N, C-alpha and C positions, 0 to 999 in steps of 0.2 A: 583525528577523529573521536579517540575513546580517553574519558577523564575517570574511568571506574577501576575500583581497586578489585585485583582477581588474582587468584593462587597463580603461581608460576608456569604451571601445565596450562591453566585455561588461558593465560596471557599468550603464551607461545601459539596455541591453536588459533585464537584471534588473530594474531600477527601473521601468521600464515596465511588465513583467510583475506585479511585485508592488503597483502601484497600480491595475492594470484593474479594472474595476467588474465583477467576477465576482460571479455568485450564491451561489456556494460552493466550499470549496476540494474537490479531488479528489485522491485518493493510490489509485496502483494499485500492489501489489506481489505478489510470488509468494508468500512465505510468511507467517504470522501472527506470526514474531518480526522481520520486516524493516523495518515502519514504526517501533518502539520503538528498533530498532538504527542503522539508519541515516538516519532522516527523522525523527528524535525532536523537533528542537527546534522545527522548524516545525508538525508534527502536533499536538504537545502545546500550542502557543500556540493554534491556530487553535480545538482543541478547548475548551481552558481559557477562552478568552475568549467562548464562546459561540456561535463563527461556525459557520455550518452547514457540515458536514465529511462528505464522502462515503470509507468507504474500500472498497477492491475486493481481494479477495485471489485471486488467479488458481488456485493450487493448494490443498487442504487442509491441506498441512503432513505428510502422513503418513510420509513418510521412508521410503517404498517398503512401507510396512504395509498399505496398503488400508484396510480398515474394522476391522481385526484390532487387539487390545490391546496387540501388542508388550510393552514392559514395565509397563504400567498396572496398579497395585496395586488398583484398583476396579473393573476390567471396565468402564471407559469405553474405548471406542475412542481410539485414540493421538492421531488427527487433532482428534477433539472435545474433548478435553482443552485441546488447543492453541489451538483457536477459543476455547474459554472462557478462556482464560489473557487473549488478543487482546483479548476483551471486557471484563475485568477493568481491564487498563490503561486503556482509553478510560473505563471508568468512576472510574477513579483521577484521571484528567485533569479529568473535568469536576467532579469532588469539590473541586477546587483553587479553584473559583469558589463563593464563601459565598453569592452571590446566585441561584444557580440550584439549584432543587431537585433530588433525587437522582432521575434518570429510572428508570422501570421498562421494561425491555426488551418491546418487542413483537415476536415471532417469526412470521415470514409467509412465504409461498412466491409470488414475484411473476412473473408471466409478462412476461419481457421478451426481444422480439426472437425469442418463439417458444420459448423456454426456461424451465423452471420454476426459477426463481432464489432460493438461501436468503436471505433479507433480513431482519435485525435493525435496528429503528427505537430508539433509545434517546436522546431529548433532541433535540439539535441535532445528533446524529451519526446517519448510515444506512451500514450495513456489508452488502456483497454477499458471499458465499461462494459463488464458483465452485464450488470444492471438485473440480478436477481433480486428477490422480493426481500425486503429487509424486515420479516415477520416472525422470525423463528423457523422458516423453512430451511434454511442453510444449515442450521444444527441439526433439525430433523433429518436431512439428507445426510449428514456425515456421520450420524450415529443409527442409521437403517432404519429411521422411522417414517421415513419417506422414499419410495422408490424412485421419484422423478420431481423436478420442480421446472417451473416456467418463468423466462425472463420478462421484466416488463414490456422493453422497446430496445431492439428489435424483438419479436417473439421467438424465443427460441425454448427448448425443451432437453433439461439434461439429468440424465442418470448420474450417480456419483461417478461411475466409470468413465463418463462422457466428460465429466467437469475436471477430472484429473488429467485427461487426455489434451484437453484445452491449454490447461496449464503448462503441461509439458510441451506441447508444440508452440507456446508463446516463449518459453525458454529456447527451443530449438532455432527459431525465427531469428531470434535478436542474439544468437552466440555461435554463428556458424563459425568453424574454424578455431573457437576459442581454446584455449586449454584448460581453464577455470571458468566457472560460473559461481558469482555472489549472489545470494538471494534473500533478501529480508523480508520476514513476515511476521505475524504474531504467534505468541507462545502458545502450544498447545496444553502444556503441562500445568494443571490448576495447583499443584504443588508448588512449585516454583512462582506463580502467576495468580495467585488466589483473587477470587471476587472479579475477573473479567466479564465482560459482555460474551455472552453465548456466540453471537457472530464472529467475536474474535477469536475465540478459541477453536470453533469451527471451520474457519479459514485457517489456521495453524496446522488443523490437523487434516485438512484435506490437503494443503500444500505438502506436509511433510510426508502423505502417503504417497503422493503423487510422484515424490522424487524419489524415496526411499524403495520403492515396489520396482522401480524401473532399473537394470541393470545400467542402460545406457545415461541415466544421470548420476552416475557415481561422481562425477566432476565437479556436483553441486555442493558448495558450502553454504549452509543454512544460518541464518544469524535471526535468532528468534527474540521478540520484543515483548517486554512486558507493556502491561495495558494500564488499568486502573490504580493498581497497587502503586505506582511510582509517585501518586500525588502524596504518598505518606513517608516518601523518602527524602533526605536532603537533596538540594539542588547539586547537579553535577557540570553546570554550563559556567564559562566564564562570563563576566560582565558583558563582555560584547556579543556574545551568543545569546545570552537572555535577551538582550535589547532586539536582536534581530528574531527572536522566538517571539517577543510580544508584538513587534512589527506584523511578522507572519500573520498572527491571530487577528490583528487589525485590519489586514488587508483580507483576511478571510470572511470577518463580520462586515465589512464595508461592501464586499461583495454579496454577501447572502443578504443586505437590506436594498443593495440596488437592483437586484432580482426579484423582489418581494417578500422573502423571506424574513422572519424575526430573527435578531442578533443571537447570538450564544455567547456573547461576551458576559460572563457570568462567574461567579467563585467556583464553580466544578471545573470548567473547562479551563479557568485560568491557574488551576492548582497544577497544571501542566507544565508551565511555563520554567523553562531552566532545567527539565528533567528528562531522563532518557535511560533505559537499562537493557541490557540485552546480553545474548550468552551464543557461542559460536558452537557449530557442531559441523567441523572440517569434513569435506567429500573424501572419499577412498580411493580415488583415480582418477583417469584424465577423460576428457570431453571424446565422445565416439557419435557426434552427428552433424 
């Protein structure tokens, strides 16, 4: 899954993470298109091979539109069209495996750490939509400038401590009896990940704090993905991997348009094709939950 040049020590650390006996793959990202843009190869591989995979989206991706329609031509809330598009690419990845029947989404609301979380079960994939506002609130919460944020739908209020506990509980729920947990998220280190979106950095900050502050989470291996900066890097994918990445973004945009939003098929978004870069921070123990 890795085609990156690393020092020997870093390579061994990443290898230890990737062979750890985790029960599922976890991806936590800020926006509905962050996983297909910046974490594509690892996420697509996990889903397409039938491996149990969990996606957590911290914001609704509403681009400061709240529950409004913005430019949506079908009077579907702008954020809802983006979430549907994310589900469509997950379905596309699942369809790459001819041995797995097409799953029917099961939409529920699950009580997790006292919060009513929008949840979608789809075959080997579980998606948790926290639906926090995409308007700098997450960054302000992470840095202490806001004491609480309110989600769009369903309505939950979160302090920073409560949001961290929701993330930890999602890790626990999906990794009972696991020896190790592999958690993919966005890189909070702006020295290594300069110029990234504030929501990306805030998501990484909160995930990192949620894990490192809890002795129970010592088994969690963290993989931090770079964001916007990878557009300046040379491609790291093979030709076939690049084709799949292009196809994924095509599926994403087809779903956006089918749900009334505008396409994001443009030079900025297409500059991510064939690129992914991440660093690993191994856990320091074994699971205790």
